[in-house]
C-alpha positions as CSV (number, residue, x, y, z in Angstrom):
1,M,-6.2,-7.8,-29.5
2,T,-7.4,-4.2,-30.0
3,E,-3.9,-3.2,-31.1
4,Q,-3.9,-5.9,-33.8
5,V,-7.3,-4.9,-35.1
6,T,-6.3,-1.3,-35.3
7,Q,-3.0,-2.2,-37.0
8,E,-5.0,-4.3,-39.6
9,L,-7.4,-1.5,-40.3
10,N,-4.5,1.0,-40.8
11,N,-2.8,-1.5,-43.2
12,G,-5.8,-1.8,-45.6
13,F,-6.8,0.2,-48.6
14,N,-10.0,1.2,-50.3
15,I,-11.4,0.9,-53.9
16,Q,-9.6,4.0,-55.1
17,E,-6.3,2.7,-53.9
18,I,-7.1,-0.7,-55.5
19,Q,-7.9,0.9,-58.8
20,A,-4.6,2.8,-58.8
21,V,-2.9,-0.6,-58.8
22,L,-5.1,-3.1,-60.7
23,P,-6.2,-2.4,-64.3
24,H,-9.5,-4.3,-63.9
25,R,-12.7,-2.2,-64.0
26,Y,-16.4,-3.0,-63.7
27,P,-17.7,-5.7,-64.1
28,F,-14.3,-7.4,-63.7
29,A,-13.0,-5.6,-60.7
30,L,-13.5,-8.3,-58.1
31,I,-11.9,-6.9,-55.0
32,D,-13.9,-4.3,-53.0
33,R,-11.5,-3.6,-50.2
34,V,-8.2,-4.7,-48.7
35,V,-8.6,-5.2,-45.0
36,S,-4.9,-5.8,-44.2
37,Y,-1.6,-6.8,-45.5
38,T,1.7,-7.8,-44.1
39,K,4.5,-6.6,-46.3
40,G,6.2,-9.5,-48.1
41,E,3.9,-12.1,-46.6
42,S,0.1,-11.9,-46.9
43,L,-3.0,-9.9,-47.8
44,H,-6.6,-10.1,-46.7
45,A,-9.3,-8.7,-49.1
46,Y,-13.0,-9.1,-49.6
47,K,-15.7,-8.9,-52.2
48,N,-19.4,-8.5,-51.4
49,I,-21.5,-10.6,-53.7
50,T,-24.8,-8.9,-54.7
51,M,-27.7,-9.9,-56.9
52,N,-26.7,-7.0,-59.1
53,E,-23.6,-8.9,-60.4
54,P,-24.0,-9.2,-64.2
55,V,-23.0,-12.9,-64.1
56,F,-26.3,-13.8,-62.4
57,M,-28.3,-13.1,-65.5
58,G,-27.1,-16.5,-66.8
59,H,-25.5,-18.3,-63.9
60,F,-28.1,-19.6,-63.1
61,P,-31.5,-17.9,-63.6
62,G,-33.7,-18.6,-60.5
63,E,-30.7,-20.2,-58.6
64,P,-27.8,-17.7,-58.7
65,I,-24.4,-19.1,-57.9
66,F,-21.2,-17.1,-58.2
67,P,-18.9,-18.9,-60.6
68,G,-15.9,-20.7,-59.1
69,V,-13.7,-19.4,-61.9
70,L,-14.5,-15.8,-60.7
71,L,-13.5,-16.8,-57.2
72,L,-10.2,-17.8,-58.6
73,E,-9.9,-14.6,-60.6
74,A,-10.6,-12.5,-57.4
75,M,-7.9,-14.5,-55.7
76,A,-5.6,-13.7,-58.6
77,Q,-6.4,-10.0,-58.3
78,A,-5.6,-10.2,-54.6
79,T,-2.2,-11.8,-55.4
80,G,-1.6,-9.0,-57.9
81,L,-2.2,-6.5,-55.1
82,L,0.1,-8.3,-52.7
83,G,2.8,-8.6,-55.4
84,F,2.5,-4.9,-56.2
85,K,2.8,-4.0,-52.5
86,M,5.8,-6.2,-52.2
87,M,7.5,-4.4,-55.1
88,E,6.0,-1.0,-54.5
89,N,9.2,1.0,-54.5
90,A,11.1,-1.3,-56.9
91,A,8.6,-1.7,-59.7
92,D,8.9,0.2,-62.9
93,K,5.8,2.2,-64.0
94,D,5.6,0.1,-67.1
95,E,5.5,-3.2,-65.2
96,M,2.4,-5.3,-64.5
97,Y,1.7,-8.5,-62.7
98,L,0.1,-11.0,-65.0
99,F,-1.8,-14.2,-63.9
100,A,0.6,-17.0,-65.0
101,G,-1.0,-20.2,-63.7
102,I,-3.1,-22.1,-61.1
103,D,-2.7,-25.4,-59.4
104,N,-4.6,-27.4,-56.8
105,A,-7.9,-25.4,-57.2
106,R,-10.7,-26.8,-55.0
107,F,-14.2,-25.6,-54.5
108,K,-15.8,-26.4,-51.1
109,R,-19.1,-24.5,-51.0
110,Q,-21.3,-22.4,-53.2
111,V,-21.2,-18.6,-53.1
112,I,-24.5,-16.8,-53.5
113,P,-25.8,-13.3,-53.4
114,G,-25.6,-11.8,-50.0
115,D,-22.3,-13.5,-49.2
116,R,-19.1,-11.6,-48.4
117,V,-16.1,-13.6,-49.6
118,D,-12.9,-13.0,-47.7
119,F,-9.7,-13.8,-49.7
120,H,-6.5,-14.6,-47.8
121,V,-3.4,-14.8,-50.0
122,T,0.1,-15.7,-48.9
123,F,3.4,-15.3,-50.7
124,V,5.2,-18.7,-51.0
125,K,8.2,-18.1,-53.2
126,E,9.7,-16.3,-56.2
127,R,11.8,-18.1,-58.9
128,R,13.0,-16.8,-62.2
129,G,10.3,-14.0,-62.3
130,I,7.4,-16.3,-61.4
131,W,5.8,-15.6,-58.0
132,K,3.9,-18.3,-56.2
133,F,1.1,-17.6,-53.8
134,S,-1.4,-19.7,-51.9
135,G,-5.0,-18.5,-51.5
136,V,-8.2,-19.3,-49.7
137,A,-11.7,-17.9,-50.1
138,K,-14.0,-18.0,-47.1
139,V,-17.6,-17.1,-46.4
140,D,-18.5,-16.5,-42.8
141,G,-15.4,-18.4,-41.8
142,E,-16.3,-21.4,-43.9
143,L,-13.9,-22.5,-46.7
144,A,-15.3,-21.8,-50.1
145,A,-12.2,-22.4,-52.3
146,T,-8.5,-22.9,-52.2
147,A,-5.7,-22.6,-54.9
148,D,-2.1,-22.1,-55.5
149,L,-1.6,-19.2,-57.9
150,M,1.3,-17.9,-59.9
151,C,1.9,-14.5,-61.4
152,A,4.7,-13.1,-63.5
153,R,6.1,-9.6,-63.3
154,R,6.4,-8.3,-66.9
155,N,7.4,-5.1,-68.6
156,M,4.5,-4.0,-70.8
157,K,6.7,-1.8,-73.0
158,G,9.0,-4.3,-74.6
């Protein structure tokens, strides 16, 4: 067990490493840290939800709830990170992973300030340049959302 935990910690990466891969910046950078990844298979990341999130000014005053669509966006960012890590040595510097679609999105519980949302994304398959992933979001081990996500690898110069 200790060996597995140590291995997971050594396989993660911090916000600087995330920003070197993803183009998203505040307030739309929705992954705080990658805890672990298994090359070609899966990635575990998280986001800490705080009352300081700009979205809470209007969603909803007096009863802040993190929007489900932003949970899906964070899941998509996690899949982008996994896709990048899968192609790390094969991707061209002008390539980017773009969110291409979502299926079977389900929301199971509200996410509120003070929650840490853990995102677990798994590679399912690649077909004709479209990569399919499955994702789950959990708070304290309780399912918050699930979805199947697709992203496309595209050259941004052409």
